C-alpha positions in Angstrom: -8.6 -12.2 10.9 -6.2 -9.2 10.4 -2.8 -10.2 8.8 0.1 -7.8 9.3 2.7 -8.0 6.3 6.0 -6.7 7.6 8.3 -8.1 4.5 9.6 -4.2 3.9 11.3 -4.0 6.8 13.1 -7.4 6.7 16.3 -6.3 4.8 17.6 -4.3 7.9 16.1 -7.1 10.0 13.6 -5.0 11.6 10.5 -7.2 10.7 9.7 -8.4 14.1 9.5 -5.2 15.7 7.6 -3.8 13.0 5.5 -6.5 12.6 4.7 -6.3 16.7 3.9 -2.6 16.3 1.4 -3.5 13.6 -0.3 -6.1 16.0 -0.1 -3.6 19.0 -1.8 -0.7 16.9 -4.7 -2.9 15.7 -5.1 -4.4 19.1 -5.3 -0.5 20.4 -8.1 -0.2 18.2 -9.9 -3.1 19.5 -9.1 -6.0 17.2 -8.7 -9.3 18.9 -7.3 -11.5 16.3 -4.3 -9.9 14.6 -1.1 -11.8 13.5 2.4 -10.5 11.9 3.1 -13.0 9.2 6.6 -14.2 8.9 6.7 -13.2 5.0 10.2 -12.1 5.0 11.6 -13.5 1.7 10.6 -15.3 -1.5 10.5 -18.6 -0.1 8.2 -17.6 2.8 5.9 -15.6 0.2 5.3 -19.0 -1.3 4.9 -21.1 2.0 1.8 -22.8 2.4 0.8 -21.7 6.0 1.3 -18.0 4.8 -0.9 -18.8 2.0 -3.1 -20.4 4.5 -3.2 -17.6 7.0 -3.8 -15.1 4.1 -7.1 -17.0 2.6 -8.7 -16.5 6.0 -7.8 -12.7 6.5 -10.3 -9.8 6.7 -8.3 -7.3 6.7 -4.3 -7.6 5.0 -1.9 -4.7 5.8 1.5 -3.9 4.4 3.9 -2.3 6.4 6.6 0.2 5.4 10.3 -0.2 4.8 12.0 -1.1 1.6 9.4 -0.9 -1.3 12.0 -2.6 -4.2 12.3 -5.3 -1.8 9.0 -5.4 -0.9 7.6 -5.6 -4.5 10.1 -8.2 -5.8 9.1 -10.5 -2.9 5.6 -10.4 -3.6 5.6 -10.4 -7.4 4.5 -13.5 -9.0 4.2 -15.1 -5.6 1.6 -17.4 -4.3 1.1 -15.1 -1.3 0.0 -11.9 -3.5 -2.2 -14.5 -5.1 -3.6 -15.1 -2.1 -3.9 -11.3 -1.4 -5.6 -10.7 -4.7 -8.3 -13.2 -4.2 -8.9 -12.3 -0.8 -9.4 -8.7 -1.9 -11.8 -10.2 -4.6 -14.0 -12.1 -2.1 -14.3 -8.7 0.1 -11.3 -8.5 2.2 -9.7 -5.0 2.9 -6.0 -4.9 1.4 -4.0 -1.7 2.3 -0.7 -0.3 3.1 1.6 2.4 4.3 4.4 3.9 2.8 6.4 1.4 1.1 3.4 -1.1 1.3 0.8 1.4 -0.2 3.6 2.3 -2.9 3.7 -1.3 -4.6 0.0 -1.7 -5.0 0.0 0.7 -7.6 0.9 -0.2 -11.4 4.4 2.0 -10.8 6.5 3.1 -7.6 9.7 5.0 -7.3 12.6 3.1 -5.6 14.4 5.7 -3.8 17.3 3.4 -3.4 18.0 3.1 -7.4 16.2 6.5 -8.1 14.1 4.6 -10.8 10.5 3.8 -11.5 9.5 0.1 -10.9 6.6 -1.7 -12.3 4.4 -2.4 -9.1 1.8 -5.1 -8.5 -0.8 -3.1 -10.3 -4.1 -3.2 -7.9 -4.5 0.6 -8.7 -3.8 0.9 -12.4 -2.1 3.9 -14.3 -1.1 5.4 -10.4 2.0 5.9 -8.4 2.1 6.7 -4.4 4.3 9.6 -3.4 4.2 8.7 0.4 4.9 11.1 3.3 4.0 13.8 0.8 4.0 16.6 3.5 7.4 15.4 4.4 9.6 14.5 1.4 7.2 12.9 -1.1 6.1 15.9 -2.8 10.1 16.6 -4.2 9.4 13.5 -5.9 6.5 15.0 -8.0 8.4 17.1 -10.5 10.5 14.4 -11.5 7.9 11.6 -11.5 5.5 13.7 -13.6 8.4 13.8 -16.2 9.1 9.7 -16.0 5.2 9.1 -15.7 3.4 11.6 -17.9 0.3 9.6 -18.1 0.0 8.4 -14.7 -2.3 9.8 -11.7 0.5 10.6 -8.8 -0.9 10.3 -5.3 0.6 12.4 -2.8 -0.4 11.4 0.7 0.4 13.2 3.8 1.9 11.7 6.9 -0.8 10.2 9.7 -3.3 10.7 6.5 -4.9 7.7 4.6 -7.2 7.4 1.3 -9.9 4.6 1.5 -12.0 3.3 -1.1 -15.2 2.9 1.1 -18.0 3.8 -1.3 -19.6 0.4 -2.1 -19.7 -1.4 -5.2 -21.9 1.1 -6.8 -19.0 4.0 -6.7 -16.4 1.4 -6.6 -13.6 4.1 -7.9 -14.4 6.8 -5.1 -12.3 7.2 -2.4 -12.2 9.4 0.9 -9.5 11.2 2.8 -9.0 10.2 6.4 -6.6 11.5 9.1 -4.8 15.0 9.6 -3.4 15.9 6.5 -4.4 15.8 2.8 -4.1 14.1 -0.4 -2.6 15.5 -3.6 -3.7 14.1 -6.9 -0.9 15.2 -9.7 -2.5 14.5 -13.3 -2.0 15.8 -16.9 -0.6 18.9 -15.4 -3.3 19.7 -12.8 -2.8 19.4 -8.8 -5.7 19.0 -6.8 -5.9 18.7 -3.2 -8.3 17.1 -1.0 -9.1 17.1 2.9 -10.3 15.0 5.5 -13.8 13.8 4.6 -13.6 14.6 1.0 -14.1 12.5 -1.9 -12.1 11.7 -5.0 -12.1 9.3 -7.9 -9.3 6.6 -8.4 -9.9 3.8 -11.0 -9.1 0.1 -9.4 -8.2 -2.9 -11.3 
């Protein structure tokens, strides 16, 4: 089962439409068992039926929206624990925009203009989403705020997937139309579709 998590779209009451768009997208790709879970606040993040659905999921996808709301909703919740357990059993865990941001140890909240502690799946890292549209504008500031962190600039219509198997668990590849830009210790590296690079995973 594929579970769509529309939490980040809940603050502006857009979670139903966003969730359905996610379902439609995966169905367009050929998936037949796709559900948008009504995980929209702290109460539903700890609801038994949500946790049960996550426990049965082979792919869990976090949609974009408001990163701070998403991060705080999942933090220390039963749903996040279920996601981690599913991931450790072999399920795919991913996200776009805010959904990708909060999976790292740090994320930049554009509303408060502050760096916030994320869920830590990717340690010592911070995603710069929509890198070719506006995310690159955050690079200089975040390099100062997080001097030891690895900044991951992901272009629109582009993804990075950890698909190298257990023998190379820290190796990722770029997919899509754009590039992934890594900022670390004063160096900048750009990777195109199909190219591998290393990012440690917790």
